[in-house]
N, C-alpha and C positions, 0 to 999 in steps of 0.2 A: 603262437597260441597253443596251449596244451591240449591234449585230447580230452582232459577233464574239465575244459571251460564250459560253464553253464550260459546259455544264451538267454537273454532276458530284455523284454523292451520291444521296441518297434524296429523292424528290419524291412526295408522297402525293396519289394520284388520290382526292379527297375524295368521300365519299357526300354525298347531299343529304337531310339529316334531315327526316322528315315526321311530322306528327301522324296519328292514327289516321284522321281524315277525308280524309286525302291532301294537305292544305295543307302547304307547306313550314314547317318548324319554324326560323324565323329565329334565335330565341334559342338553340338548340342548335347551329346552324351557327356562329354567333359563338364559343360556347364551344368548339366543335371546332377552330376555326382557332387560337384562343389555347392549347389544349392541345398541338396539334401543334408549334407554334412553341416552346413551352416545353420539348418533349421533343427539340429540336434537329433537326428534319427541315431539309433544304436548300432545299425549295420546296413549293409547293402547286399542284395542279392541279385547279380546280373544273370542273364540268359537262363531264366526259368521259364514258365509258361508265359508270364507277362512279358518276357523279353524276346518272345517269338523263336525260342529255341528250335522248335520243329522245321522252320524254314531258312534258318541260317546254316550256311555250309561250315565245315569245320574251321577253315581259316578264319571267318567272321566270328565264329563262336568264340574261339581262342582269343581273337583280336579284341573282342568286346572286354573280356575278362582282364586281359593285359591292361587295356585302357582304364578301366575302372579302378584296378589295383594301383597303377602309377599315379592317377589323380587323387585317389584317397590317400596315399602316402602314409599309410598307417594310422590315420586319424579315426578310423572306424574299421571294425572287422568285415572282411569280404567274404561273403558265401557264394561261391560259384556254383551255378547249376551245370552238373556235369553227368547227370543220369541219362540212361538209354534203354531200350529194349534188347540191346546187345551187350552182353557183359564185356566183351573186348572193346567195343566202342566207349563204353563208360570208363573202363581202365584207361583207355587212351587220353579221353577228355580230361579225367582226373588227374593223371600224370602232368599233362600240359599245363593244366591250371596250377598244379602244385608248383611247378617250374616257374610259373608266372608270378607266384608269391601269394595266390589266394589262401585265405585263413582257415577255410573249411569248404565243405562241398555238399550240396543239396542233391539227393539221390532218389529221383522218383521211382516208384514201382514200374517195372516193365510193363509196357502197354501193347496191346494187340496180341502178343503171343501167349499172354495170361498163363505163366508159370504157376504150379501149385505152391504151397508153402514151404516145402523143402527147397524147391528151386529158388525161391526168393531169398531163403536164408543163405544158401550158397552163393548166390549172386552178389548180396550185399557184403557177404563175409570176404569173399575174394577181393572185392573192391577195398574194403576197410584194411585188408592185410597189406595193401600196396602203399599205405601212406600212415604216417604218424598223426596227421591232422584229423580234426573231427569229421565225421559224417553226419549229416541231418537227413534221416530218412523222410520220405515225402509219400504220404498215403492220400490219394485222391481217386477212389473208385469211380467217380462219375466220369473221369477222363480216361482212366486206365483199365477199368472193366475189372479190377481186382482190388482187394484190400491186403494191406499188411496187417496179418492178425495179431492181436495182443500178445499171444504166446510167442509168435516169431519175433516180435519187438524184444520181449523179454529174454529170449534165447540169443539174440544178436548183442544185447547190452551186457549180457554175462560172458560171451565168447569174445567180443571185441571191445577193448577199452576205449576206443575212439567213436563208438556208436552209442551215445548217450542223449540223443535228441531226435524228435520227430516233429515234422510239420503236418498236423492233422487237418485234412480238408474234406473229411467225409460229412461234416455238417450235424454231427451228433454229439451232444453234450455228455451223454451216458458213456460214450467211447472215451472221453478224456478221464472220466472217473475210473473206467475199467484199466486204462493204461497206468495211472497214478497207483491204483490199487495192487496191479500186478508187478510193476517195477518203478517204485517211487523215485529211484535214482534217475530216471529218464525224464529229461526236460520236454514239456509239451509246448508247442508254438501253434497258435491258431492259423489256419489257412483261410479264414473267412472274416473279413472286416466286420461283418453285421453280427458275428458271434462273440465279439472280444469280451463283453462283460461276462457272459454266461460261461465262456470257456475258462476265463481266469478264475471265476468263483469255483469252478470245478477242479482247479489245480494247474491250469496252463499259466506260463509265465511271459507270454508275451504273443507277438503277432508278426508273421511275413505278410506284409500289407500291400494290396494293389492301390487303395485309396491314398496312401501316403505319397505316391507320385505326385498328386495334385496338392494335397493339404498335409504335409508332414507334422506341422505344429499341432494341428487338430487330433491327428491320430497319436502323437505322442502324450498330449494332455490326457485323452481318454484312456489310454493304456496305463499311464503312470497313475491315474486317479483309481483305476481298477486295481492294480497291484498294490496301492496303498491301502486298500480295503474301505475306501469311502463310497458306499454303496449309493448314498443319496446324491452325491455330487456326480458320480459315474452316470447314474440313471439320467440325471439332468443333462449331462454332456450328450449321452447316447441319443436321447430324444431329440435334442436340437440338431443333432448332425446325421440323424438317421438317413435322410435322402442321399447323403454322400456315401454312406456305408453300403447302401443297398442299390437303389435304383440308379443314382448318379453314375455309379461304377459299373453296374452289371446289366444294364437295360438291354444291351445287345451283345453281351458276352465279353470275356476278357481275351485279348487286350483291345478290342475294338473300341469299347466304350471309353476306357480311361485315356486312350489316345485322343479320341474326339473331344473330351471335356478338357484335357490339357491343351490341346490346340485352341479351343474357344476361350480358355482363361489365359492364353499367351505363354504357356509353359513349353509348348512345342511349336515349331514352324509349319509343321504339316501333320495331319492325322494319318498318315499312311500306313497301311499294314500291307504285308505280303499276302499273295494268293496261297491257299485258297480263301484267305480272310479278305474281306472288302470293307469299306467305309460304311458306317451305319447309314440308313435311309434318311430321307429328308425329313419326314415326320419325327423320327427320333432326334435328329439334330436340333430341331425346333424344341422338342420336349427337354432335352438336356440343357438348351440354353436358358429356358424357363427356370429349371431346377438350379443352375448356377446363380441366376440373378435372385431367386428367392432365398438363397442362403449366402448372398453377398461373397460370392466367389468368381 
Protein backbone atom coordinates (compact mmCIF):
# COMPACT_ATOMS: atom_id res chain seq x y z
CA UNK A 1 0.00 0.00 0.00
CA UNK A 2 1.43 3.36 -1.00
CA UNK A 3 1.66 6.37 1.28
CA UNK A 4 -0.81 8.13 -1.01
CA UNK A 5 -3.54 5.54 -0.43
CA UNK A 6 -6.92 7.13 0.31
CA UNK A 7 -8.95 5.32 2.94
CA UNK A 8 -12.66 5.17 2.20
CA UNK A 9 -15.57 3.21 3.63
CA UNK A 10 -15.99 1.14 6.80
CA UNK A 11 -12.97 0.05 8.84
CA UNK A 12 -13.85 -2.06 11.86
CA UNK A 13 -12.08 -1.20 15.11
CA UNK A 14 -11.76 -4.83 16.17
CA UNK A 15 -12.43 -6.00 19.68
CA UNK A 16 -9.87 -8.36 21.17
CA UNK A 17 -11.85 -11.49 22.16
CA UNK A 18 -10.95 -12.96 25.53
CA UNK A 19 -11.61 -16.11 27.50
CA UNK A 20 -13.19 -15.86 30.94
CA UNK A 21 -9.73 -16.04 32.52
CA UNK A 22 -8.64 -12.93 30.61
CA UNK A 23 -6.40 -14.67 28.08
CA UNK A 24 -6.82 -13.71 24.44
CA UNK A 25 -9.18 -15.99 22.53
CA UNK A 26 -7.05 -16.42 19.42
CA UNK A 27 -9.47 -18.81 17.72
CA UNK A 28 -12.35 -16.35 18.12
CA UNK A 29 -10.15 -13.53 16.86
CA UNK A 30 -9.44 -15.46 13.67
CA UNK A 31 -13.14 -16.19 13.24
CA UNK A 32 -13.99 -12.52 13.75
CA UNK A 33 -11.50 -11.43 11.09
CA UNK A 34 -12.94 -13.87 8.56
CA UNK A 35 -16.55 -12.93 9.28
CA UNK A 36 -15.79 -9.23 8.98
CA UNK A 37 -14.15 -9.70 5.60
CA UNK A 38 -16.96 -11.97 4.40
CA UNK A 39 -19.42 -9.19 5.27
CA UNK A 40 -17.51 -6.74 3.05
CA UNK A 41 -15.90 -4.27 5.42
CA UNK A 42 -13.26 -2.12 3.73
CA UNK A 43 -10.55 -2.72 6.32
CA UNK A 44 -9.72 -3.80 9.86
CA UNK A 45 -8.17 -1.87 12.75
CA UNK A 46 -6.76 -4.16 15.46
CA UNK A 47 -5.49 -3.01 18.89
CA UNK A 48 -6.99 0.43 19.00
CA UNK A 49 -9.13 1.64 21.91
CA UNK A 50 -11.78 -0.97 21.07
CA UNK A 51 -9.09 -3.66 21.04
CA UNK A 52 -8.08 -2.80 24.63
CA UNK A 53 -4.57 -1.74 23.68
CA UNK A 54 -3.94 -0.13 27.12
CA UNK A 55 -4.07 -3.52 28.86
CA UNK A 56 -2.39 -5.77 26.30
CA UNK A 57 1.31 -6.33 26.89
CA UNK A 58 3.70 -5.76 23.99
CA UNK A 59 3.90 -9.43 23.04
CA UNK A 60 0.10 -9.68 22.94
CA UNK A 61 -0.21 -6.39 21.07
CA UNK A 62 2.08 -7.53 18.28
CA UNK A 63 0.55 -11.01 18.40
CA UNK A 64 -2.91 -9.63 17.66
CA UNK A 65 -1.56 -7.64 14.71
CA UNK A 66 0.29 -10.68 13.34
CA UNK A 67 -2.82 -12.83 13.65
CA UNK A 68 -5.09 -10.31 11.94
CA UNK A 69 -2.60 -9.77 9.10
CA UNK A 70 -2.12 -13.52 8.62
CA UNK A 71 -5.84 -14.34 8.58
CA UNK A 72 -6.77 -11.37 6.40
CA UNK A 73 -4.13 -12.53 3.89
CA UNK A 74 -4.25 -9.35 1.86
CA UNK A 75 -8.02 -9.37 1.37
CA UNK A 76 -8.46 -5.99 3.10
CA UNK A 77 -6.01 -3.40 4.42
CA UNK A 78 -4.97 -3.72 8.06
CA UNK A 79 -4.51 -0.49 10.01
CA UNK A 80 -2.63 -1.47 13.15
CA UNK A 81 -3.00 0.56 16.31
CA UNK A 82 0.58 1.42 17.28
CA UNK A 83 0.22 4.71 19.12
CA UNK A 84 1.54 5.57 22.57
CA UNK A 85 2.25 8.52 24.83
CA UNK A 86 5.90 7.49 24.55
CA UNK A 87 7.43 8.24 21.17
CA UNK A 88 9.95 5.43 21.54
CA UNK A 89 7.23 2.91 22.37
CA UNK A 90 5.15 4.09 19.39
CA UNK A 91 8.22 3.69 17.18
CA UNK A 92 8.82 0.17 18.47
CA UNK A 93 5.21 -0.92 17.98
CA UNK A 94 5.11 0.63 14.52
CA UNK A 95 8.33 -1.10 13.44
CA UNK A 96 7.08 -4.45 14.70
CA UNK A 97 3.69 -4.01 13.04
CA UNK A 98 5.45 -3.00 9.82
CA UNK A 99 7.52 -6.19 9.93
CA UNK A 100 4.35 -8.17 10.62
CA UNK A 101 2.84 -6.86 7.40
CA UNK A 102 0.34 -4.24 8.54
CA UNK A 103 -0.64 -1.86 5.75
CA UNK A 104 -0.94 1.32 7.83
CA UNK A 105 -0.72 2.54 11.41
CA UNK A 106 -3.23 4.32 13.65
CA UNK A 107 -1.42 6.89 15.79
CA UNK A 108 -3.37 8.28 18.73
CA UNK A 109 -2.46 11.65 20.24
CA UNK A 110 -0.17 11.07 23.24
CA UNK A 111 -2.33 10.85 26.35
CA UNK A 112 -1.73 11.92 29.95
CA UNK A 113 1.57 13.75 29.38
CA UNK A 114 -0.30 16.29 27.17
CA UNK A 115 2.41 17.65 24.82
CA UNK A 116 1.90 21.00 23.13
CA UNK A 117 1.30 21.23 19.38
CA UNK A 118 5.01 21.39 18.55
CA UNK A 119 5.53 18.25 20.61
CA UNK A 120 2.71 16.55 18.73
CA UNK A 121 4.21 17.59 15.41
CA UNK A 122 7.65 16.22 16.31
CA UNK A 123 6.15 13.01 17.76
CA UNK A 124 4.18 12.13 14.64
CA UNK A 125 6.90 13.35 12.27
CA UNK A 126 9.47 11.06 13.87
CA UNK A 127 7.18 8.02 13.59
CA UNK A 128 6.24 8.87 10.00
CA UNK A 129 9.92 9.14 9.11
CA UNK A 130 10.51 5.54 10.14
CA UNK A 131 8.10 3.93 7.67
CA UNK A 132 6.95 4.42 4.10
CA UNK A 133 3.47 3.17 4.94
CA UNK A 134 0.53 5.46 5.78
CA UNK A 135 -0.02 6.88 9.25
CA UNK A 136 -3.58 7.69 10.30
CA UNK A 137 -3.61 10.36 12.98
CA UNK A 138 -6.14 9.78 15.74
CA UNK A 139 -7.58 12.78 17.53
CA UNK A 140 -9.77 11.90 20.50
CA UNK A 141 -9.57 14.70 23.08
CA UNK A 142 -12.14 13.07 25.37
CA UNK A 143 -9.66 10.27 26.13
CA UNK A 144 -6.32 12.01 25.55
CA UNK A 145 -6.99 15.41 27.09
CA UNK A 146 -5.58 17.14 24.00
CA UNK A 147 -6.58 17.76 20.40
CA UNK A 148 -4.43 17.54 17.30
CA UNK A 149 -4.93 21.09 16.04
CA UNK A 150 -6.02 21.63 12.45
CA UNK A 151 -2.83 23.60 11.79
CA UNK A 152 -0.76 20.69 13.12
CA UNK A 153 -2.55 18.24 10.83
CA UNK A 154 -1.87 20.57 7.89
CA UNK A 155 1.83 20.88 8.84
CA UNK A 156 2.19 17.12 9.11
CA UNK A 157 0.49 16.49 5.76
CA UNK A 158 2.93 18.90 4.12
CA UNK A 159 6.03 17.57 5.88
CA UNK A 160 5.22 13.85 5.70
CA UNK A 161 3.94 12.23 2.47
CA UNK A 162 2.58 9.28 4.45
CA UNK A 163 0.45 11.40 6.81
CA UNK A 164 -2.66 12.08 4.75
CA UNK A 165 -5.49 10.73 6.92
CA UNK A 166 -7.02 11.41 10.33
CA UNK A 167 -9.55 9.59 12.49
CA UNK A 168 -11.60 12.41 13.98
CA UNK A 169 -13.28 11.48 17.26
CA UNK A 170 -13.92 14.84 18.85
CA UNK A 171 -17.61 14.80 17.97
CA UNK A 172 -17.64 18.16 16.16
CA UNK A 173 -18.90 18.42 12.59
CA UNK A 174 -17.35 21.88 12.25
CA UNK A 175 -13.96 20.33 12.90
CA UNK A 176 -14.37 18.15 9.80
CA UNK A 177 -15.16 21.22 7.74
CA UNK A 178 -12.13 23.02 9.18
CA UNK A 179 -9.84 20.11 8.34
CA UNK A 180 -11.08 19.88 4.77
CA UNK A 181 -10.75 23.65 4.32
CA UNK A 182 -7.19 23.78 5.70
CA UNK A 183 -5.88 20.56 4.12
CA UNK A 184 -8.28 19.18 1.49
CA UNK A 185 -5.76 16.47 0.61
CA UNK A 186 -6.22 14.86 4.03
CA UNK A 187 -8.81 12.08 4.29
CA UNK A 188 -11.07 12.35 7.33
CA UNK A 189 -12.59 9.24 8.88
CA UNK A 190 -15.28 9.50 11.53
CA UNK A 191 -14.45 8.02 14.91
CA UNK A 192 -18.09 8.07 15.98
CA UNK A 193 -20.72 5.76 14.48
CA UNK A 194 -23.53 8.09 15.46
CA UNK A 195 -22.09 10.92 13.38
CA UNK A 196 -21.50 9.08 10.09
CA UNK A 197 -24.11 10.97 8.00
CA UNK A 198 -23.20 14.44 9.26
CA UNK A 199 -19.44 13.80 9.07
CA UNK A 200 -19.63 12.48 5.50
CA UNK A 201 -21.80 15.40 4.46
CA UNK A 202 -19.10 17.69 5.88
CA UNK A 203 -16.36 15.95 3.89
CA UNK A 204 -15.39 12.73 5.68
CA UNK A 205 -14.88 9.61 3.56
CA UNK A 206 -15.77 6.85 5.96
CA UNK A 207 -15.64 5.59 9.52
CA UNK A 208 -13.47 3.57 11.87
CA UNK A 209 -16.40 1.82 13.44
CA UNK A 210 -17.13 0.12 16.75
CA UNK A 211 -20.67 -0.95 15.81
CA UNK A 212 -19.44 -2.85 12.75
CA UNK A 213 -18.02 -5.50 15.11
CA UNK A 214 -21.64 -6.50 15.66
CA UNK A 215 -23.29 -5.52 12.38
CA UNK A 216 -20.79 -4.86 9.59
CA UNK A 217 -23.41 -5.12 6.87
CA UNK A 218 -25.53 -2.40 8.43
CA UNK A 219 -22.59 -0.04 8.85
CA UNK A 220 -21.45 -0.74 5.30
CA UNK A 221 -24.93 -0.01 3.87
CA UNK A 222 -25.25 3.25 5.82
CA UNK A 223 -21.75 4.48 4.98
CA UNK A 224 -21.96 3.60 1.30
CA UNK A 225 -25.34 5.30 1.02
CA UNK A 226 -23.96 8.45 2.65
CA UNK A 227 -20.93 8.43 0.35
CA UNK A 228 -23.24 8.05 -2.66
CA UNK A 229 -25.03 11.24 -1.62
CA UNK A 230 -28.46 9.65 -1.20
CA UNK A 231 -29.55 11.73 1.79
CA UNK A 232 -33.12 10.47 1.92
CA UNK A 233 -32.11 6.82 2.03
CA UNK A 234 -29.22 7.56 4.40
CA UNK A 235 -31.56 9.34 6.83
CA UNK A 236 -33.98 6.43 6.72
CA UNK A 237 -31.20 3.92 7.44
CA UNK A 238 -29.78 6.09 10.21
CA UNK A 239 -33.15 6.45 11.92
CA UNK A 240 -33.78 2.72 11.66
CA UNK A 241 -30.45 1.77 13.19
CA UNK A 242 -29.87 4.70 15.56
CA UNK A 243 -30.06 2.49 18.70
CA UNK A 244 -27.20 0.38 17.31
CA UNK A 245 -25.09 3.45 16.54
CA UNK A 246 -25.61 5.11 19.91
CA UNK A 247 -27.05 3.39 22.98
CA UNK A 248 -26.50 -0.21 21.89
CA UNK A 249 -22.77 0.34 21.50
CA UNK A 250 -21.97 3.10 23.98
CA UNK A 251 -24.36 2.61 26.90
CA UNK A 252 -21.51 1.75 29.25
CA UNK A 253 -18.48 2.85 27.26
CA UNK A 254 -16.19 1.27 24.71
CA UNK A 255 -15.37 -1.64 24.54
CA UNK A 256 -17.48 -2.80 27.50
CA UNK A 257 -20.82 -2.42 25.73
CA UNK A 258 -19.80 -3.71 22.30
CA UNK A 259 -18.37 -6.86 23.87
CA UNK A 260 -21.56 -7.37 25.86
CA UNK A 261 -23.85 -7.08 22.83
CA UNK A 262 -21.55 -9.26 20.72
CA UNK A 263 -21.71 -11.88 23.47
CA UNK A 264 -25.50 -11.66 23.65
CA UNK A 265 -25.72 -11.89 19.84
CA UNK A 266 -23.44 -14.95 19.75
CA UNK A 267 -20.46 -13.23 18.10
CA UNK A 268 -18.26 -13.66 21.18
CA UNK A 269 -17.97 -16.57 23.59
CA UNK A 270 -17.47 -14.18 26.51
CA UNK A 271 -17.98 -10.46 27.23
CA UNK A 272 -14.71 -10.43 29.20
CA UNK A 273 -12.76 -7.18 29.40
CA UNK A 274 -9.56 -6.60 31.35
CA UNK A 275 -9.29 -4.59 34.53
CA UNK A 276 -9.72 -1.75 35.19
CA UNK A 277 -12.69 -2.34 32.87
CA UNK A 278 -15.42 -4.66 34.12
CA UNK A 279 -18.53 -6.20 32.60
CA UNK A 280 -21.54 -3.89 32.48
CA UNK A 281 -24.10 -4.24 35.27
CA UNK A 282 -27.20 -6.44 35.19
CA UNK A 283 -29.55 -3.55 34.49
CA UNK A 284 -27.53 -2.57 31.44
CA UNK A 285 -27.32 -6.19 30.31
CA UNK A 286 -31.11 -6.33 30.37
CA UNK A 287 -31.44 -3.02 28.54
CA UNK A 288 -29.01 -4.15 25.84
CA UNK A 289 -30.88 -7.43 25.42
CA UNK A 290 -34.12 -5.49 24.90
CA UNK A 291 -32.44 -3.22 22.35
CA UNK A 292 -31.01 -6.18 20.44
CA UNK A 293 -34.46 -7.73 20.26
CA UNK A 294 -36.07 -4.46 19.19
CA UNK A 295 -33.86 -4.22 16.11
CA UNK A 296 -33.79 -7.96 15.40
CA UNK A 297 -30.12 -8.53 16.18
